[in-house]
N, C-alpha and C positions, 0 to 999 in steps of 0.2 A: 588253723590246723597245726598240730605239733608234729614232731618226728613220729614216723610209724613205729609201732611196737615190734618186738622181735617175732618173726613168723618162721616156723620151721618148715623144712621140705615135707615132712610127714603130714603136717597140718594142711599144706596146700594140696598134696596128693589126695588127702581124704575129702577135701571140700570141693575140688574141681574134677569133674568127670573126665576120663580119658587122658589124664595128665599123669606122667610118670617120670622117674629119674630126674627130679627137680634139684637143681644146683644153683646156689646164689652166685652171681657174677658181678654185682654192683649195687650200690645204694646211695641215695641222696637224702636230704632232709625229709622229703615227702614222697619218695618213690623207691621201690625195691625192684631190682631186676634179677631174674633167674633165667637159666636155660632149662628147657623141659622137653620131653619127648611127647608128641601128640600125634596119634595115628601113624606111628612108625618114623616120624621125622622130628628133628630137633629145631625148636624155635626159641626166640627170646620171649619171656613172659614178664610183663611189667605190671606191678601192683601199686595202687595208690589208695590213700584214705578216701572214703566216700562221704559226701554230705549226708545229712539226715533225710533230705528230700529223696523222692523216688527218682531213680536214674532216667526213667522214661519221660519225666516232666519236660515241658518246654524250657529251654535253657534260660529264658527270661525270668523264670520262677525261682532260680537258684539265688541264694544270697551271695554276698561278696566272697565268703569263705569257700565257695565251690568253684571259683575261677579255675582251680587246678583241674577239675573234672571237665569243665567246658573246654579247656585247652586240650585235654586228652581226647575229647570228642573231635575237635578240629584236627588233631594229629592223625587220628584214625581215618577221618573223612579224607584228608589230603592223601594219605598213603593209598586209600582205596581208589581214588579218582585219578591220581597222577599216572600218566602213561609212560614216563621215562623209565627205562630199565636201570638208570643210575640213581633212582630214588629208592630207599629201602622199602620193601614190600610188606604189606599187611599179612599177618598169619591167618590161620583158620578160625581164630576167635576174635570177634570185634569187641567193643567196649561192653563189659558184662559186670553185673553186680554180684557180690558174694559176701557171706559172713564167715569169718574165720576166727575161732576162739572168742566169739562175742563182739568182734570188731567189724563194722561195715566197711567193705573195701570194693574197689572196682579194678578190673584187670583187662588187658588185651594182649594179643600176641603179634609179633612181627618177625620177619626174616632174621635169623641169627647170623651175624657176620663175626667170624672168629678173629682174634688178635686185638691189637691196639688201634685206637684212633690215631690220626696223624699228629695230634698234639703230643700224646704220650710216646708215640713211636719215633717222631722226628723232632718236633719243636723243643721238647724238654731235653732231648739228648743232643741238641745242636747239630743234628744231621740234616742233610739237604737231599732233595730229589734231583735226579739228572734233568738236563734240559728236555729230553724226550718225555720223561715222566711229568714234568711241569706242563708241557703241552697236552699230554693225555688228561691230566687233572683238569686243565682249563676246558678242554672239549667236552668231557663227560659231565662236569658240573654245570657248564652252560646249557647242555642238553636238559639237565634236571631243572635249572632255573627257568628255561623257556616253557617246560611242561607245567611247572607250578604257575607261571604267569598266565598260561592258557586257562587256568582255573580262576583267574582274576585275583591271585594271591601273590604275596611277597613273602619269602621264607623268613627273612629278618635275622637269622642267626647262623649264617654261613661262616664257618671258621674251621681250622684244622681239627678241633675237638669234636666236630660233628661230621667228620668225613673218615671213612674206613676203606679198606680194600678187601674185595672178595678173593676167594682162593684163585680165581682165574686172572687176577691182577687188576680188574676193573675197580675204579673208585665208586663209592656209593655214599649218597647224602643221607644223613640221619635227622631225626628230631625236628619235625615240622610243628611242634606244639606252640611255637610263637608266631606261626604264619599269620600275616595280616590279610584278612579278607576285605578287599576294597568295597564289597557290597554287603558285608556282614557287620555285626555289632563289634565294636572295639572291646578287647578284653584287658587292656593295659592300665585301667584305673587312673588315667590322667598322666601317666609317665611313660617315657620311651622304654622299650623292653629290648632285651638282647644282650650282647656282650660289647660294652662301649669301645674297646680297642679295635673292634671290627666294624664299627658304625660307619655308614656313609655320612657326609656332611648334612644331607637332608634328613637323616634319621633323627638328628637332634631336634628338628623342628616339629615337635609333636603336634602343635596346634594345626599345622597345615598338612598332616600326614595323608589325608584322603586325596589331596590334589598333587602332592609332590612325590609320594612313594610309588615306585613301580619297579620293574625288573632291574633297572639300572642301579638301584640301591644294592641289590644282591650281586650285581656285577662288580661293584666297588669292593664289597666284602670278599668276593672271590679273588680280586686283584691283590688285596692285602694278604690273603692266605697264600696265593702263589708267590708273592714277593718273599714272605717269611719262609716258605718251604724251598725257595730257590737260593736263599742267602743265609739262612739261619739267623736272620735279623728282622725284627719287626720294623716296618717303615715309620711308625708313629709312636711307639711305646718303648720305654726303657724301664726296667723294674724299679719301682720306687716312685715313679711319676705320679704326681697328684692328678686328680680327675680334671682339674681346670687345664693342666698342661696337656693332657691327652686331647681334650676338646680343641685347644688352640693349635696343636700340631695337625690334627685332622683337617681343620679348617684352612690352615695357612702354610704349613710346612711342605716343601717339595723334597722328598727323599732322593738320595742318589740312585741312579739307574742300577738295577740288579747286576748287570754284567760288570760293573765297576767293583763290585764286592766279590762276586763269584765269576771268574773269567771263563768258566765252562758254560755259562749261559749265553746263547746267541744274542747278538745286539738287537735284532728285530723282535725277538721274544721279550727282551728286557724293555724295549720301548712300548711294546704292546701292553705289558703289565702296568707301566706308568700311565698309559692312556686309560686303562680300566679304572685307575684311581683318580681320574679327573675330578676337580673340586665341584663342578656342576654336572648334572646328569647329561646335558647336551654335549659335553666334552668326551663322553664315553662312546656308546654305540646306540644307534637308533633302533636296531633290531639284534636279537641274539644271533641270527644267522650271519650277520656281518662279522661278529666276533669269531664265530665258528670258521668262517671262510679265512679270516686273517690267521687264526691259529693253524689251520691246515696248510697255510702257505709258508709257515716258518721253516727255514732251512736248518736242518740239524746235521751237524758234521759227524 
């Protein structure tokens, strides 16, 4: 599949019933994102190129080119099933096929969270969260990780770019399209997927993913994200690093404790973040609730 063709707001409003005031808010190579009013409320509307096959077919009938659609189906399914209020919510329209200007497409809706993700709002600007906000981030994202794990899934792409804040200040986790279903068919085509600078060590071990990947891999990625947002420094990556250097650092390098970089971070929170990034899963936490309890016990001045 190539890049999506240009699609206008007027074309979308004409092709999709009950959708109005469509405004483009983002695009990637194979996905367009709009905001749109549906039944009086505004949602995010995501549009992707469709395969030639019928959308209702069993996913095993899709060819390799339709992996994007299978991932979209998994993303929609995860949003629908996840019980955490800190996971972005599915909107009123699930995965649906449409033709716009002769182009077969699929679309779905989800909760619209206004503003920037934490990568654009903080990491790129070298801004940090306060110690209290880092604790809040840890608590709310661990709640989402636990709820996804209850579905026997691992998110696999927890990073500042996939976290936003609602108007009430809560953090919300986005984009479960790369979620690994421990009981489902793999969609990664023989290669690790996600964002390598946030990989856990075991995430590089693709051949053993069914036996080694669990919620603790997401805890590692959350620890990396908390470190970066607490210090404005990535624990394992410096711009210009070769991929082999990133792998080596994640596997072997022990970054300095966050409170030694940002003195406003409490030492017990700092050491907790380091524990979340333990090189082996057993060095992290056996249960999400243990991490939640430890975060709740952090003393904030």
